[in-house]
N, CA, C and O atoms as a GROMACS GRO file, in nm:
protein
  420
    1MET      N    1   1.312   1.943  -2.716
    1MET     CA    2   1.172   1.943  -2.752
    1MET      C    3   1.089   1.963  -2.625
    1MET      O    4   1.119   1.904  -2.522
    2ARG      N    5   0.984   2.045  -2.634
    2ARG     CA    6   0.900   2.073  -2.520
    2ARG      C    7   0.756   2.033  -2.551
    2ARG      O    8   0.709   2.050  -2.664
    3ALA      N    9   0.687   1.982  -2.451
    3ALA     CA   10   0.546   1.946  -2.466
    3ALA      C   11   0.473   1.988  -2.340
    3ALA      O   12   0.499   1.934  -2.232
    4GLY      N   13   0.382   2.082  -2.353
    4GLY     CA   14   0.302   2.125  -2.238
    4GLY      C   15   0.384   2.176  -2.122
    4GLY      O   16   0.348   2.150  -2.007
    5GLY      N   17   0.493   2.248  -2.146
    5GLY     CA   18   0.577   2.301  -2.039
    5GLY      C   19   0.673   2.201  -1.981
    5GLY      O   20   0.744   2.231  -1.886
    6CYS      N   21   0.676   2.081  -2.038
    6CYS     CA   22   0.765   1.975  -1.989
    6CYS      C   23   0.879   1.957  -2.087
    6CYS      O   24   0.856   1.939  -2.206
    7ASP      N   25   1.001   1.960  -2.038
    7ASP     CA   26   1.119   1.942  -2.122
    7ASP      C   27   1.140   1.794  -2.148
    7ASP      O   28   1.160   1.717  -2.054
    8LEU      N   29   1.136   1.752  -2.277
    8LEU     CA   30   1.151   1.612  -2.311
    8LEU      C   31   1.295   1.573  -2.340
    8LEU      O   32   1.324   1.454  -2.356
    9GLU      N   33   1.385   1.668  -2.349
    9GLU     CA   34   1.527   1.638  -2.367
    9GLU      C   35   1.583   1.588  -2.234
    9GLU      O   36   1.555   1.649  -2.130
   10PRO      N   37   1.660   1.481  -2.235
   10PRO     CA   38   1.715   1.431  -2.107
   10PRO      C   39   1.800   1.536  -2.037
   10PRO      O   40   1.882   1.603  -2.099
   11THR      N   41   1.779   1.549  -1.908
   11THR     CA   42   1.858   1.636  -1.823
   11THR      C   43   1.928   1.549  -1.721
   11THR      O   44   1.864   1.463  -1.660
   12CYS      N   45   2.057   1.569  -1.702
   12CYS     CA   46   2.133   1.490  -1.605
   12CYS      C   47   2.198   1.583  -1.503
   12CYS      O   48   2.254   1.687  -1.538
   13ILE      N   49   2.191   1.542  -1.379
   13ILE     CA   50   2.257   1.614  -1.270
   13ILE      C   51   2.334   1.510  -1.189
   13ILE      O   52   2.282   1.401  -1.162
   14GLU      N   53   2.456   1.543  -1.153
   14GLU     CA   54   2.538   1.453  -1.073
   14GLU      C   55   2.569   1.518  -0.940
   14GLU      O   56   2.598   1.638  -0.934
   15ASP      N   57   2.564   1.439  -0.833
   15ASP     CA   58   2.606   1.486  -0.701
   15ASP      C   59   2.687   1.376  -0.634
   15ASP      O   60   2.720   1.276  -0.698
   16GLU      N   61   2.718   1.393  -0.509
   16GLU     CA   62   2.802   1.295  -0.440
   16GLU      C   63   2.735   1.158  -0.423
   16GLU      O   64   2.802   1.060  -0.391
   17TYR      N   65   2.603   1.152  -0.445
   17TYR     CA   66   2.530   1.026  -0.427
   17TYR      C   67   2.502   0.953  -0.557
   17TYR      O   68   2.465   0.835  -0.555
   18GLY      N   69   2.518   1.020  -0.671
   18GLY     CA   70   2.492   0.954  -0.798
   18GLY      C   71   2.463   1.050  -0.910
   18GLY      O   72   2.485   1.171  -0.898
   19CYS      N   73   2.413   0.995  -1.020
   19CYS     CA   74   2.377   1.072  -1.138
   19CYS      C   75   2.227   1.055  -1.158
   19CYS      O   76   2.176   0.943  -1.154
   20TYR      N   77   2.157   1.165  -1.179
   20TYR     CA   78   2.011   1.165  -1.188
   20TYR      C   79   1.970   1.219  -1.324
   20TYR      O   80   2.025   1.318  -1.371
   21SER      N   81   1.874   1.153  -1.386
   21SER     CA   82   1.834   1.190  -1.522
   21SER      C   83   1.682   1.190  -1.535
   21SER      O   84   1.612   1.111  -1.472
   22THR      N   85   1.634   1.280  -1.619
   22THR     CA   86   1.494   1.272  -1.657
   22THR      C   87   1.477   1.154  -1.751
   22THR      O   88   1.574   1.109  -1.812
   23GLY      N   89   1.356   1.104  -1.763
   23GLY     CA   90   1.329   0.993  -1.854
   23GLY      C   91   1.229   0.896  -1.794
   23GLY      O   92   1.166   0.924  -1.692
   24PHE      N   93   1.217   0.782  -1.860
   24PHE     CA   94   1.123   0.678  -1.818
   24PHE      C   95   1.203   0.552  -1.786
   24PHE      O   96   1.288   0.510  -1.864
   25PHE      N   97   1.173   0.492  -1.671
   25PHE     CA   98   1.252   0.380  -1.622
   25PHE      C   99   1.160   0.270  -1.568
   25PHE      O  100   1.055   0.298  -1.512
   26CYS      N  101   1.200   0.146  -1.585
   26CYS     CA  102   1.138   0.031  -1.519
   26CYS      C  103   1.235  -0.009  -1.409
   26CYS      O  104   1.350  -0.042  -1.438
   27TRP      N  105   1.190  -0.008  -1.284
   27TRP     CA  106   1.279  -0.031  -1.172
   27TRP      C  107   1.205  -0.108  -1.063
   27TRP      O  108   1.105  -0.061  -1.010
   28LYS      N  109   1.255  -0.227  -1.032
   28LYS     CA  110   1.198  -0.310  -0.925
   28LYS      C  111   1.046  -0.328  -0.941
   28LYS      O  112   0.972  -0.319  -0.843
   29GLY      N  113   1.001  -0.352  -1.064
   29GLY     CA  114   0.859  -0.374  -1.089
   29GLY      C  115   0.774  -0.248  -1.090
   29GLY      O  116   0.651  -0.255  -1.088
   30LYS      N  117   0.838  -0.133  -1.094
   30LYS     CA  118   0.767  -0.005  -1.094
   30LYS      C  119   0.800   0.073  -1.221
   30LYS      O  120   0.912   0.066  -1.271
   31ASP      N  121   0.703   0.147  -1.272
   31ASP     CA  122   0.726   0.237  -1.383
   31ASP      C  123   0.752   0.376  -1.326
   31ASP      O  124   0.667   0.431  -1.255
   32ILE      N  125   0.868   0.431  -1.356
   32ILE     CA  126   0.910   0.560  -1.301
   32ILE      C  127   0.924   0.660  -1.416
   32ILE      O  128   0.991   0.632  -1.515
   33ALA      N  129   0.862   0.775  -1.401
   33ALA     CA  130   0.879   0.884  -1.498
   33ALA      C  131   0.937   1.003  -1.424
   33ALA      O  132   0.884   1.045  -1.321
   34ILE      N  133   1.046   1.057  -1.477
   34ILE     CA  134   1.110   1.176  -1.418
   34ILE      C  135   1.106   1.285  -1.523
   34ILE      O  136   1.157   1.268  -1.634
   35THR      N  137   1.046   1.398  -1.488
   35THR     CA  138   1.039   1.512  -1.578
   35THR      C  139   1.078   1.639  -1.503
   35THR      O  140   1.087   1.640  -1.380
   36ILE      N  141   1.100   1.743  -1.577
   36ILE     CA  142   1.118   1.875  -1.519
   36ILE      C  143   1.006   1.960  -1.575
   36ILE      O  144   1.002   1.988  -1.695
   37ASP      N  145   0.915   2.002  -1.488
   37ASP     CA  146   0.798   2.079  -1.526
   37ASP      C  147   0.811   2.220  -1.471
   37ASP      O  148   0.823   2.239  -1.350
   38ALA      N  149   0.809   2.318  -1.559
   38ALA     CA  150   0.821   2.459  -1.518
   38ALA      C  151   0.945   2.480  -1.431
   38ALA      O  152   0.943   2.559  -1.337
   39GLY      N  153   1.054   2.409  -1.463
   39GLY     CA  154   1.180   2.426  -1.393
   39GLY      C  155   1.196   2.344  -1.267
   39GLY      O  156   1.302   2.351  -1.203
   40LEU      N  157   1.096   2.266  -1.228
   40LEU     CA  158   1.102   2.187  -1.106
   40LEU      C  159   1.087   2.039  -1.140
   40LEU      O  160   1.010   2.002  -1.229
   41TRP      N  161   1.162   1.954  -1.068
   41TRP     CA  162   1.160   1.810  -1.092
   41TRP      C  163   1.027   1.750  -1.046
   41TRP      O  164   0.968   1.794  -0.947
   42HIS      N  165   0.981   1.649  -1.121
   42HIS     CA  166   0.858   1.577  -1.089
   42HIS      C  167   0.884   1.429  -1.110
   42HIS      O  168   0.934   1.388  -1.215
   43LEU      N  169   0.849   1.348  -1.011
   43LEU     CA  170   0.865   1.204  -1.018
   43LEU      C  171   0.727   1.140  -1.010
   43LEU      O  172   0.646   1.175  -0.924
   44SER      N  173   0.701   1.048  -1.100
   44SER     CA  174   0.577   0.972  -1.101
   44SER      C  175   0.615   0.824  -1.094
   44SER      O  176   0.694   0.776  -1.175
   45ALA      N  177   0.559   0.752  -0.996
   45ALA     CA  178   0.590   0.610  -0.978
   45ALA      C  179   0.460   0.530  -0.977
   45ALA      O  180   0.371   0.556  -0.896
   46ALA      N  181   0.449   0.433  -1.067
   46ALA     CA  182   0.329   0.349  -1.075
   46ALA      C  183   0.368   0.202  -1.063
   46ALA      O  184   0.472   0.160  -1.113
   47CYS      N  185   0.284   0.126  -0.996
   47CYS     CA  186   0.308  -0.017  -0.981
   47CYS      C  187   0.175  -0.086  -0.955
   47CYS      O  188   0.070  -0.023  -0.960
   48ASN      N  189   0.180  -0.216  -0.926
   48ASN     CA  190   0.055  -0.292  -0.907
   48ASN      C  191   0.011  -0.299  -0.762
   48ASN      O  192  -0.079  -0.376  -0.729
   49HIS      N  193   0.073  -0.221  -0.675
   49HIS     CA  194   0.032  -0.218  -0.536
   49HIS      C  195   0.054  -0.076  -0.480
   49HIS      O  196   0.125   0.005  -0.540
   50THR      N  197  -0.007  -0.049  -0.367
   50THR     CA  198   0.014   0.080  -0.302
   50THR      C  199   0.155   0.087  -0.248
   50THR      O  200   0.201  -0.005  -0.181
   51LEU      N  201   0.225   0.196  -0.276
   51LEU     CA  202   0.361   0.212  -0.227
   51LEU      C  203   0.359   0.253  -0.080
   51LEU      O  204   0.279   0.337  -0.038
   52GLY      N  205   0.447   0.193  -0.003
   52GLY     CA  206   0.462   0.231   0.136
   52GLY      C  207   0.568   0.340   0.152
   52GLY      O  208   0.636   0.377   0.056
   53TYR      N  209   0.580   0.390   0.272
   53TYR     CA  210   0.673   0.498   0.302
   53TYR      C  211   0.816   0.464   0.260
   53TYR      O  212   0.882   0.544   0.193
   54TYR      N  213   0.864   0.347   0.299
   54TYR     CA  214   1.004   0.312   0.272
   54TYR      C  215   1.030   0.292   0.123
   54TYR      O  216   1.139   0.323   0.074
   55GLU      N  217   0.932   0.239   0.050
   55GLU     CA  218   0.948   0.226  -0.096
   55GLU      C  219   0.954   0.364  -0.161
   55GLU      O  220   1.040   0.389  -0.246
   56LEU      N  221   0.864   0.454  -0.121
   56LEU     CA  222   0.862   0.588  -0.179
   56LEU      C  223   0.989   0.665  -0.145
   56LEU      O  224   1.042   0.739  -0.227
   57LYS      N  225   1.037   0.647  -0.023
   57LYS     CA  226   1.163   0.711   0.018
   57LYS      C  227   1.279   0.659  -0.066
   57LYS      O  228   1.362   0.738  -0.112
   58GLU      N  229   1.286   0.527  -0.088
   58GLU     CA  230   1.394   0.470  -0.169
   58GLU      C  231   1.387   0.523  -0.313
   58GLU      O  232   1.490   0.555  -0.372
   59ILE      N  233   1.268   0.533  -0.368
   59ILE     CA  234   1.251   0.585  -0.504
   59ILE      C  235   1.297   0.731  -0.510
   59ILE      O  236   1.368   0.769  -0.604
   60ARG      N  237   1.259   0.812  -0.412
   60ARG     CA  238   1.299   0.953  -0.410
   60ARG      C  239   1.451   0.966  -0.416
   60ARG      O  240   1.504   1.040  -0.499
   61TYR      N  241   1.521   0.895  -0.327
   61TYR     CA  242   1.667   0.912  -0.318
   61TYR      C  243   1.741   0.839  -0.430
   61TYR      O  244   1.859   0.867  -0.454
   62THR      N  245   1.675   0.747  -0.498
   62THR     CA  246   1.736   0.680  -0.613
   62THR      C  247   1.726   0.765  -0.739
   62THR      O  248   1.817   0.764  -0.821
   63PHE      N  249   1.615   0.838  -0.755
   63PHE     CA  250   1.587   0.904  -0.882
   63PHE      C  251   1.592   1.056  -0.881
   63PHE      O  252   1.591   1.117  -0.988
   64LEU      N  253   1.598   1.120  -0.765
   64LEU     CA  254   1.601   1.267  -0.761
   64LEU      C  255   1.727   1.316  -0.691
   64LEU      O  256   1.772   1.255  -0.593
   65PRO      N  257   1.784   1.426  -0.740
   65PRO     CA  258   1.905   1.481  -0.677
   65PRO      C  259   1.882   1.510  -0.529
   65PRO      O  260   1.770   1.541  -0.486
   66ASN      N  261   1.988   1.499  -0.452
   66ASN     CA  262   1.980   1.515  -0.307
   66ASN      C  263   1.945   1.657  -0.264
   66ASN      O  264   1.869   1.675  -0.169
   67ALA      N  265   1.999   1.756  -0.331
   67ALA     CA  266   1.992   1.895  -0.284
   67ALA      C  267   1.858   1.962  -0.318
   67ALA      O  268   1.856   2.073  -0.371
   68MET      N  269   1.748   1.896  -0.286
   68MET     CA  270   1.617   1.956  -0.308
   68MET      C  271   1.518   1.900  -0.207
   68MET      O  272   1.534   1.788  -0.157
   69PHE      N  273   1.417   1.978  -0.179
   69PHE     CA  274   1.306   1.931  -0.099
   69PHE      C  275   1.198   1.883  -0.195
   69PHE      O  276   1.169   1.950  -0.294
   70VAL      N  277   1.139   1.767  -0.166
   70VAL     CA  278   1.028   1.717  -0.248
   70VAL      C  279   0.912   1.682  -0.156
   70VAL      O  280   0.931   1.658  -0.037
   71ALA      N  281   0.793   1.679  -0.214
   71ALA     CA  282   0.674   1.650  -0.134
   71ALA      C  283   0.571   1.575  -0.217
   71ALA      O  284   0.568   1.585  -0.340
   72GLN      N  285   0.488   1.501  -0.148
   72GLN     CA  286   0.370   1.442  -0.208
   72GLN      C  287   0.257   1.540  -0.177
   72GLN      O  288   0.234   1.571  -0.060
   73VAL      N  289   0.188   1.590  -0.277
   73VAL     CA  290   0.092   1.700  -0.260
   73VAL      C  291  -0.051   1.646  -0.256
   73VAL      O  292  -0.091   1.565  -0.338
   74PHE      N  293  -0.125   1.694  -0.159
   74PHE     CA  294  -0.267   1.664  -0.149
   74PHE      C  295  -0.344   1.795  -0.160
   74PHE      O  296  -0.351   1.870  -0.063
   75PRO      N  297  -0.402   1.824  -0.278
   75PRO     CA  298  -0.475   1.949  -0.297
   75PRO      C  299  -0.612   1.943  -0.229
   75PRO      O  300  -0.648   1.841  -0.171
   76PRO      N  301  -0.689   2.053  -0.236
   76PRO     CA  302  -0.826   2.047  -0.186
   76PRO      C  303  -0.903   1.934  -0.255
   76PRO      O  304  -0.875   1.901  -0.370
   77ARG      N  305  -0.998   1.876  -0.186
   77ARG     CA  306  -1.074   1.760  -0.238
   77ARG      C  307  -1.127   1.781  -0.379
   77ARG      O  308  -1.122   1.691  -0.463
   78GLU      N  309  -1.179   1.900  -0.406
   78GLU     CA  310  -1.240   1.926  -0.536
   78GLU      C  311  -1.137   1.934  -0.650
   78GLU      O  312  -1.174   1.928  -0.767
   79ASP      N  313  -1.009   1.946  -0.616
   79ASP     CA  314  -0.904   1.952  -0.718
   79ASP      C  315  -0.826   1.821  -0.729
   79ASP      O  316  -0.737   1.810  -0.813
   80PHE      N  317  -0.859   1.724  -0.647
   80PHE     CA  318  -0.786   1.597  -0.645
   80PHE      C  319  -0.818   1.515  -0.770
   80PHE      O  320  -0.935   1.499  -0.806
   81VAL      N  321  -0.714   1.464  -0.835
   81VAL     CA  322  -0.729   1.380  -0.953
   81VAL      C  323  -0.651   1.251  -0.927
   81VAL      O  324  -0.536   1.255  -0.884
   82ASN      N  325  -0.716   1.137  -0.952
   82ASN     CA  326  -0.651   1.008  -0.932
   82ASN      C  327  -0.682   0.921  -1.053
   82ASN      O  328  -0.783   0.850  -1.054
   83VAL      N  329  -0.596   0.926  -1.154
   83VAL     CA  330  -0.619   0.851  -1.277
   83VAL      C  331  -0.583   0.704  -1.257
   83VAL      O  332  -0.648   0.616  -1.313
   84HIS      N  333  -0.479   0.677  -1.178
   84HIS     CA  334  -0.431   0.541  -1.155
   84HIS      C  335  -0.417   0.524  -1.004
   84HIS      O  336  -0.339   0.596  -0.942
   85GLU      N  337  -0.489   0.431  -0.944
   85GLU     CA  338  -0.492   0.420  -0.798
   85GLU      C  339  -0.357   0.389  -0.734
   85GLU      O  340  -0.338   0.415  -0.615
   86ASN      N  341  -0.263   0.334  -0.810
   86ASN     CA  342  -0.132   0.302  -0.755
   86ASN      C  343  -0.020   0.383  -0.820
   86ASN      O  344   0.091   0.335  -0.837
   87CYS      N  345  -0.052   0.507  -0.857
   87CYS     CA  346   0.049   0.598  -0.911
   87CYS      C  347   0.069   0.711  -0.810
   87CYS      O  348  -0.026   0.775  -0.767
   88PHE      N  349   0.194   0.733  -0.774
   88PHE     CA  350   0.227   0.834  -0.673
   88PHE      C  351   0.320   0.937  -0.734
   88PHE      O  352   0.402   0.906  -0.820
   89HIS      N  353   0.305   1.062  -0.690
   89HIS     CA  354   0.382   1.172  -0.746
   89HIS      C  355   0.461   1.241  -0.636
   89HIS      O  356   0.410   1.264  -0.526
   90LEU      N  357   0.584   1.275  -0.667
   90LEU     CA  358   0.666   1.359  -0.580
   90LEU      C  359   0.703   1.483  -0.661
   90LEU      O  360   0.745   1.472  -0.776
   91TRP      N  361   0.690   1.598  -0.600
   91TRP     CA  362   0.716   1.725  -0.667
   91TRP      C  363   0.826   1.800  -0.593
   91TRP      O  364   0.825   1.808  -0.470
   92GLN      N  365   0.922   1.854  -0.668
   92GLN     CA  366   1.022   1.941  -0.606
   92GLN      C  367   0.954   2.068  -0.560
   92GLN      O  368   0.874   2.126  -0.633
   93LEU      N  369   0.984   2.109  -0.438
   93LEU     CA  370   0.930   2.234  -0.386
   93LEU      C  371   1.018   2.349  -0.434
   93LEU      O  372   1.141   2.338  -0.435
   94ALA      N  373   0.955   2.458  -0.473
   94ALA     CA  374   1.029   2.575  -0.520
   94ALA      C  375   1.109   2.632  -0.403
   94ALA      O  376   1.054   2.654  -0.295
   95PRO      N  377   1.238   2.658  -0.423
   95PRO     CA  378   1.320   2.718  -0.316
   95PRO      C  379   1.257   2.847  -0.264
   95PRO      O  380   1.217   2.933  -0.342
   96GLY      N  381   1.249   2.859  -0.132
   96GLY     CA  382   1.194   2.978  -0.070
   96GLY      C  383   1.042   2.977  -0.060
   96GLY      O  384   0.985   3.067   0.001
   97GLY      N  385   0.977   2.878  -0.118
   97GLY     CA  386   0.833   2.871  -0.116
   97GLY      C  387   0.778   2.796   0.006
   97GLY      O  388   0.660   2.762   0.010
   98TYR      N  389   0.860   2.770   0.103
   98TYR     CA  390   0.823   2.694   0.222
   98TYR      C  391   0.925   2.726   0.330
   98TYR      O  392   1.027   2.790   0.303
   99ALA      N  393   0.898   2.684   0.450
   99ALA     CA  394   0.994   2.706   0.560
   99ALA      C  395   1.107   2.607   0.544
   99ALA      O  396   1.091   2.489   0.572
  100GLU      N  397   1.221   2.655   0.498
  100GLU     CA  398   1.335   2.566   0.475
  100GLU      C  399   1.399   2.524   0.607
  100GLU      O  400   1.408   2.601   0.702
  101TYR      N  401   1.442   2.400   0.608
  101TYR     CA  402   1.511   2.342   0.722
  101TYR      C  403   1.644   2.416   0.741
  101TYR      O  404   1.722   2.432   0.646
  102GLN      N  405   1.669   2.461   0.860
  102GLN     CA  406   1.793   2.532   0.890
  102GLN      C  407   1.886   2.440   0.968
  102GLN      O  408   1.854   2.398   1.080
  103LYS      N  409   2.001   2.408   0.910
  103LYS     CA  410   2.099   2.325   0.979
  103LYS      C  411   2.174   2.411   1.080
  103LYS      O  412   2.207   2.526   1.054
  104GLU      N  413   2.200   2.351   1.194
  104GLU     CA  414   2.279   2.419   1.295
  104GLU      C  415   2.425   2.391   1.271
  104GLU      O  416   2.462   2.277   1.240
  105ASP      N  417   2.508   2.491   1.284
  105ASP     CA  418   2.652   2.474   1.265
  105ASP      C  419   2.719   2.412   1.384
  105ASP      O  420   2.840   2.391   1.383
   0.00000   0.00000   0.00000
């Protein structure tokens, strides 16, 4: 089932670090929503306080597959929307749409 370009059927991916699924989760006092929008993963995390760097990092690696780049996006001021002051979003970056990190052999 699809709603607004978002796939509502659970999607699971497994890698060497774990199994990752779309869906809605309550985790360590936080509400986590994982969706795939237009083919790219999106994580939304809401709680009763502002998330710090280490909390957001832990959420990213707990809920999103390892083999992707993700970012917290800050659009131009006039396009910024903040419905919930303590809700944070991480978006998968489209492959090739940014300068990819090159590992040295």
